C-alpha positions as CSV (number, residue, x, y, z in Angstrom):
1,X,-43.3,16.0,-13.8
2,X,-43.2,14.7,-17.3
3,X,-40.9,17.5,-18.5
4,X,-38.1,16.1,-16.3
5,X,-38.6,12.7,-17.9
6,X,-37.8,14.1,-21.4
7,X,-34.4,15.5,-20.3
8,X,-31.7,13.1,-21.4
9,X,-29.3,11.9,-18.6
10,X,-25.7,13.0,-19.1
11,X,-23.5,9.9,-19.0
12,X,-20.2,10.6,-17.3
13,X,-17.0,9.5,-19.0
14,X,-15.3,7.0,-16.7
15,X,-11.5,7.0,-16.8
16,X,-9.7,3.8,-18.0
17,X,-8.0,3.3,-14.6
18,X,-11.4,3.4,-12.9
19,X,-12.7,0.8,-15.3
20,X,-9.7,-1.4,-14.5
21,X,-10.3,-0.9,-10.8
22,X,-13.9,-1.9,-11.3
23,X,-12.7,-5.1,-13.1
24,X,-10.5,-5.9,-10.0
25,X,-13.6,-5.5,-7.8
26,X,-15.5,-7.9,-10.0
27,X,-12.6,-10.4,-9.9
28,X,-12.6,-10.1,-6.1
29,X,-16.3,-10.7,-6.0
30,X,-16.0,-13.8,-8.2
31,X,-13.2,-15.3,-6.0
32,X,-15.3,-14.6,-2.8
33,X,-18.4,-16.2,-4.5
34,X,-16.4,-19.3,-5.4
35,X,-15.0,-19.4,-1.8
36,X,-18.6,-19.1,-0.6
37,X,-19.6,-22.3,-2.5
38,X,-16.4,-24.1,-1.5
39,X,-17.1,-23.4,2.2
40,X,-20.7,-24.8,1.7
41,X,-19.5,-27.9,-0.1
42,X,-16.5,-28.6,2.1
43,X,-18.1,-28.0,5.4
44,X,-15.4,-29.0,7.9
45,X,-15.8,-26.1,10.3
46,X,-17.4,-25.7,13.6
47,X,-20.8,-24.2,13.2
48,X,-19.8,-20.7,14.5
49,X,-16.8,-20.6,12.2
50,X,-19.0,-21.9,9.3
51,X,-21.6,-19.2,9.8
52,X,-19.0,-16.4,10.1
53,X,-17.2,-17.7,6.9
54,X,-20.5,-17.7,5.0
55,X,-21.4,-14.2,6.1
56,X,-17.9,-12.8,5.3
57,X,-17.7,-14.5,1.9
58,X,-21.2,-13.6,0.8
59,X,-21.0,-10.1,2.3
60,X,-17.7,-9.5,0.6
61,X,-19.1,-10.8,-2.7
62,X,-21.9,-8.3,-2.5
63,X,-19.7,-5.4,-1.4
64,X,-17.1,-5.9,-4.2
65,X,-19.8,-6.4,-6.8
66,X,-21.6,-3.2,-6.0
67,X,-18.3,-1.3,-5.6
68,X,-17.3,-2.4,-9.1
69,X,-20.7,-1.6,-10.5
70,X,-20.7,1.8,-8.8
71,X,-17.3,2.6,-10.2
72,X,-18.5,1.9,-13.8
73,X,-21.5,4.2,-13.1
74,X,-19.3,6.9,-11.6
75,X,-21.1,6.7,-8.2
76,X,-19.3,8.4,-5.3
77,X,-20.2,5.7,-2.8
78,X,-18.1,3.2,-4.9
79,X,-15.1,5.6,-4.9
80,X,-15.4,5.9,-1.1
81,X,-15.7,2.1,-0.8
82,X,-12.6,1.5,-2.9
83,X,-10.6,4.1,-0.8
84,X,-11.6,2.2,2.3
85,X,-10.7,-1.1,0.7
86,X,-7.3,0.3,-0.2
87,X,-6.6,1.7,3.2
88,X,-7.7,-1.6,4.9
89,X,-5.5,-3.5,2.4
90,X,-2.6,-1.3,3.4
91,X,-3.2,-1.7,7.1
92,X,-3.7,-5.5,6.8
93,X,-0.5,-5.9,4.8
94,X,1.5,-4.0,7.5
95,X,0.0,-6.3,10.1
96,X,0.9,-9.3,8.0
97,X,4.5,-8.1,7.6
98,X,4.8,-7.7,11.4
99,X,3.2,-11.2,11.9
100,X,5.6,-12.8,9.4
101,X,8.6,-11.1,11.1
102,X,7.5,-12.5,14.4
103,X,6.9,-16.0,12.9
104,X,10.3,-15.9,11.4
105,X,11.9,-15.3,14.8
106,X,9.9,-18.3,16.2
107,X,10.9,-20.5,13.2
108,X,14.5,-19.6,13.6
109,X,14.5,-20.4,17.4
110,X,12.6,-23.7,17.0
111,X,14.1,-24.8,13.6
112,X,16.2,-27.6,15.0
113,X,13.2,-29.3,16.8
114,X,10.6,-29.1,14.0
115,X,9.4,-31.8,11.8
116,X,10.3,-31.5,8.0
117,X,6.6,-31.2,7.0
118,X,6.0,-28.4,9.4
119,X,9.2,-26.6,8.2
120,X,7.9,-26.8,4.6
121,X,4.5,-25.4,5.6
122,X,6.2,-22.6,7.5
123,X,8.5,-21.8,4.6
124,X,5.7,-19.8,3.0
125,X,6.2,-17.3,5.8
126,X,9.9,-16.7,5.0
127,X,10.7,-13.1,4.6
128,X,12.5,-13.5,1.2
129,X,9.3,-15.0,-0.3
130,X,6.6,-12.9,1.4
131,X,8.2,-9.5,1.7
132,X,8.4,-8.6,-2.0
133,X,4.7,-9.5,-2.5
134,X,3.9,-7.5,0.6
135,X,5.8,-4.5,-0.6
136,X,3.9,-4.6,-3.9
137,X,0.6,-4.9,-2.1
138,X,1.5,-1.8,0.0
139,X,2.5,0.2,-3.0
140,X,-0.6,-0.8,-5.0
141,X,-3.0,0.0,-2.2
142,X,-1.3,3.3,-1.5
143,X,-1.5,4.3,-5.2
144,X,-5.1,3.3,-5.5
145,X,-6.1,5.3,-2.4
146,X,-4.0,8.3,-3.6
147,X,-5.4,8.1,-7.1
148,X,-9.0,8.0,-5.9
149,X,-8.4,10.8,-3.4
150,X,-6.3,13.3,-5.3
151,X,-6.7,12.9,-9.1
152,X,-8.6,15.8,-10.6
153,X,-10.2,13.7,-13.4
154,X,-11.5,11.3,-10.8
155,X,-12.9,14.1,-8.6
156,X,-14.6,15.5,-11.7
157,X,-16.0,12.1,-12.7
158,X,-17.4,11.4,-9.2
159,X,-19.0,14.8,-8.6
């Protein structure tokens, strides 16, 4: 038993892009943690919505924190979590593009009968504002998933 304790652990060299991705995980965890406290402080929700929001923000904080930590330690579970995050991000962005397209049709049809304040609020759903950001999100999520799935150095690191 003690013979194994004397064997030094081999520390895996984590690629720079993995470290950057871990940093993004920590930033997401921080934003969700801040959102958690803002929900608690500014409690203007129905109780069910409040409970769901607390669970989602706290759960997301924990997931992103451990995903980032796992990437830095070259743990395969963290690579799999980030692949899932990227795929979900890709799917959610496609759904948002479809939603914004539908909202634009509704806005165009009802534009003459809408209050100016509502029109300003709905302007954030304009295709020319939203679409470039959505395309960037699609590309980034696709590249992250592809990198974590295919790159030989990543596969070697997370063995």
